[in-house]
N, C-alpha and C positions, 0 to 999 in steps of 0.2 A: 777523496776527489782533491785533486792539487787546485790552487788558485788558477793555474794556467789552463785548466781542462776546459774546453768549451761545454757550455750549457746545451742540452739537446733541445731542439725545437719540435713541438708536436703539432705545429700549425698545419702541416699538410696532411697529416694523419686525421687532425679533427675535421678538415674539409672533406677528406675522403669519407669519412663516417657520415658526414652530413649528406653527401651524395647518395650514399647507399640507403639513408633513411627516406630520401626522396623517392627512390624507386620502390622501396617497401611500401611507401604511402600509396603509389599508383597501382602496385598490387593488390592492396586492400581495398581498392575502389573509393579511395578518397575524391572528393570532387577537384576539379582543376583549380577553383578558387582557393580551396582550403590547403591544397599542395603548394601553390605559389606564396600563401601567407606563411607556411611553417618553413619553406625554404629560405624566405627572407628572414625569419626568426633565427634558425640555426646558422645562418650566415652571420647576423648580426651578433648573436652569442659566441660564435667562434672568434670574431674580431675583438670581443670584449675580453675574453680569457687570453688571448694572445698566443704564446708558444707554450702555455701550460697544456697538460695531458687532460682531455676532455673526461676521460674514463676516473680521472681521480678528484674530480670536483665534488665538493661538498655542499650541503644545503646552505652553509652560510656564504658561499660564493655565489648560489643562485639568488639569495637574499640581497646580496651587493648589486647584482645585475638589474633586480626588480627596482631597488633604489636608485640606480642609475638612469632607468627609464622614467621613474617618477620624477626626478630632477630635469628631464627632459619636458616634462609637461603632459604625460600620458595620463588619462582618464582612468578611474578605477575599474571600470568595464573592460578597458584595452589591458590593463595590467593582468587582469584575470584570464583573459584570452591569451596572453604570453605565457603565463605560468602553466595554463592547461596545454600548451603547445609544448612547453618545455617537459612536461611530465609524459607526453606522448613520446617525444624524443627519447628520453631516458628510459621508458618502458622498452622502446625498440632496442637500445642498448643491454638493457636487462635480459631480454629474450635472446639476445646473442651471446650472453654470457660475458659481456665485456664489463659489466658492473654489478656488484652483489646486492645494491640497495639503490633506489630510485630517489636521488637527492631531492628533487622538487616536490615529492609527496611529503616531506617533511615541513612543508611551509604551509600554512593555512591562509587562504584568501580571507580578506576584509569583509566583514559583513556590511552589506550594502543594501539599501532599500531598492526593491526592483519597481521601476516606474511602468506605470500602466502605458499602454501604447497609444499614440494618438491616431485618429482615423477621422475622415470625413463623415459627415451624417449622410442619411438617405438623398436628402435635398442638395447637399453640396455635392454628393458623387454624381447626380444628376446634371447639376450645374457644370461640373468638370468636364463631363462627357460631351455636353453640348458646346463647350468651347473649344472642342477640335477643330482645327482649320483644314484638314484634309482627311479623305477616307481612311488612309493608312492610321493615322494618329487616332481616329475615333476607333478604329478596330484595336488598336493596340491597348487603349483604354477600357474598351468593354471586354477584352479577354483578362486584363489584369483584374478588373472588378468582377467579372462574371465567373471567373474559375478560380480566383484566390492563389494562383500560383506565384511562385517565387520568380525574381528577376532571371535567372539562369535557365529556369524551366520554360519561360514564355521565348527566350532567345533561342532555345533548342528546338522549339516545336516545329513539325514538318506537316505539308499539307496531306502527305499521304497518311498520317495519323488522326485526321480530322474526320469524323464522321457525322454528317450533317443531318442524318436520318435520326440518331438517337442523340443529337447534339452532345458530343463528347469528343474529347481528345485524349489520347495516350501520351504521357509525358514521361520524361526520365528525371527522376528527382535525385536527392542526396544519396550517396553511396550507389550509384546506378540502379536506383531502385524504380521499377515501374508502376505507375498506377493511372487509373482512368479518371479525369477530371470531367465535370458537366458545365455546360454554358447555356444560357438562356435565349429567348426569342430575338431579344434586341441585339444581342451579340452576334448571332447567326445572321442577322441583316446586314450588321457592319462588314462581317467578314465576307458575305458573298459580294457586297457593294466594293470592296477593296481588292478581292482576289479576281473577280470576274470569271474568266473560263480557266485560269490557272488552277492546278489541282496536284503539282509536284513541286519539290524544292521546299525549302524552308518557308514557313508561314509568313514570316517578316523578313524579306530579303534585302540584302545590301546591294544596290545598283550602281554599277561603274559606268562612269561616262565613256563617250566613245572615243577612239583615238585620234589624234591630230597629227598632221603631217605638215612639216615646215621646213624650209630651206633658209639656212642662219649663216653668218658670218662667224668664223672661228677665231680664237685668239690666236696670235703669231706664234708659231711652233719653234721652241727653243732650239730643236736640232736642224731645222730646215729654214730656207730664206723664204719669205712671202707668207701669205695668209691662205689658209683652205676654205673651200665651202663645203658645208656638211649639210646632209638632211637627216632629220631627226624623228623617230617615232615615239611620241610622248605616251606614257602609260596614264597619266592623268593630266586634266587641263593645265595650262601654263598658270602659274601663279599659285599653284597649290602646295608646291616644295615637295611633292611625293613622287615616287617612282624614279627608275633609273633609265635614261635615255639611251638609245642605242643609235650610234653615229654610223653615217656610210659615208665614204671618201667620194666626192665627185670632181674634184679638180681645183687648180689654182685658181684665185681671183683674177691674175692677170690674164689667165687663158680663156675665161667665159665670163659672162654676165649673169645676173641673177636669174633671169628668165632661162638662159640657156643651162643653167643649173638645175632648174626646175624640170625644164624638158627631159633633161638627162635622168633625173631621178624617176620622172613616170615612165622613162624608156627601160629603165633598171627594174622598176617593178613589175611592169607588164601586166598580165592578167592574174597576177597572184592574188589570192584571197586576202585583204588586209582587215577583214572584220574582226573584232574581237570576240572571242569565245565567251559565252555567257558563263561567268563563275557563279556557282551555288554555294553562297555563303551568307550567314545570317547578319542582321543588324547587331551590332556590338552592344554590349551592355549600356555604355556611356549614353549611346544615341538613344536606347530605350527609356533610360532614366531622364534623359534632356526632355523627351517628348511629354513625359508625365509633369515634370517640374515646370516647363514653359507653359504648358496648358493650364496648369494650376494657377500661376502668376495671372495669366490671361483671364481667368474667372475669377481672381481676387482672393483666392485661397492661399495660405501661407502654410509652410513646412509639410507640403504633401509629396512623397515619393512614391516608387513602385510598392514598397512594403506596407506603406501607409493603405492602399488598396486591398492588400490581403487582410490586413486588421480589420478593415471595414467589411469585407467578405465575411469573415467568420461571426463577427460581432452582430452584423444585421441578420444572419441566418439564425442566430440564437435568440435574438431579440424577437423574432416571429415564429418561435417555437420548434426550431431544429433540435435534435438530438445530439447531445454533445459527441457521442461516439461517431455519428455520421459527419459531423463536423471535422473529427480528427483524421478520418479516412480521407475525405476530400482535401484537407491541407497536408497530408502526407507525413503526419507527425508519428513518430514511432512510439511515443510515449503519451498516454492521455493527460499527464501531470502538465505537459507543454501545452496542450489545449485549454487547460484550466483556467489560464490568465483570463481568457476571453469571458468567462463566467463572471469575473470581477468587473469587466468593462460593461458587461450588459446589466449590471445591477440598477442603473438609473432606470431603465424601462421596468425593471421588476418591482422597484419601490412605487412606481406610479400604479402598477397593477395591484399592488398591495393597498395602497390608499384608496384605491376605487373600490376594491372588492371585499376588503375586511370589514366586518361590523364595526370596529372601533378605528377604521382608519381615518 
C-alpha cells in the first residue's frame, strides 16, 4: 500500500452488523429493555473503535474499551453488564462465521462481593401501602408487594389476565415466558376499588386528557402580508409541551374578529365527532417507579423502589416457611441459584429461631 492510498473505513459495515445483531436479539425473544441496552452498547463500542474492522477486534481492544468506561466513572457492576453484552454480540458474530474466536470471553470479570438486597420489613411494607394517596397508587403497591413481579411485568399486566376467583394473574416475564402469579385478599380489595367495573385493557392505564379547541393569532407569514387566524386541536393540555397541533386556516385578521373566527370554526366542524378515542396503553415504567418512590418518601422510608418490594415479597415468604422451589416459581427465576440469595437475607429470622429452640441457644 502506497502512502497516498486511502485507508478503508469499516464504520458503516460495523453499524450494519450492530443493526443485524439488534434484529437477532428480537428473534431470540430478548426483552425490550435488554435490546435497548445492547443497542446502546454496540453503538457506543462502534464509535469507540472508529473506522477499524469490528471482526478484527482482539481481547486487548475490548480491555481498552472497558478501561475507557472505567475512567468515565462506571461502577464494577455496570462494567460486568457491558462485558456480558459484548460477549453476546461477539457470540452472534461467531455464529455468523465472521469471527473465529470471541474476544470478550478472554477477559475475566473482577471478583466483587455480591451485596445482599435491601428491602422493607413487614411493618415498613404495611406503612408504605397505607401512605398511598389514591386507589390507583394503593393498587400498584399491593400488586408489587403481593405478586413479587418485576417492573416490566406489572406494566404489561392486563385486566383480561386477572382471575379474581383464584386470585391469580397471568404475566409475561423475561424472554416472553408466561407464568401465573398469585395475590392476596388485600391486593384483591385494592384492585377492585381501583378498577371498578372495568375488566378490559391494561391493568394500570395511562389516561390522556381531553382535547382542547382554541382560536389564536398566528405569527406574520413571511410570504403573505397580514396576519392569519388559526384554530388548533391540541393533543395535550396547553403548557405540557407535548403533541403536534393541527392548524386550520380561518381567514385574515383584517377580515374578521376573534368571535367571527370562532363562529367560522364551529361552522366548519359542524356535527363531526371531536371526542378523542380512548387509547389503550399502560403506565410507563417511570411513572410506576415514581409512585413507589414518592409514596416511600411520604411514609418516611429511604431507598425503596419497585425491585425492593420484589425482594420483600421473596424474603417474607421464606421467613414464614415457604419452600424455596415455590418461591423460585413465583419469582420466575430460571435457575434456583438466583433465588438462593434470599436464603441469606432470611438468616436473621433463622438465627432467632435457633436461639429460641436450640438447647444451647
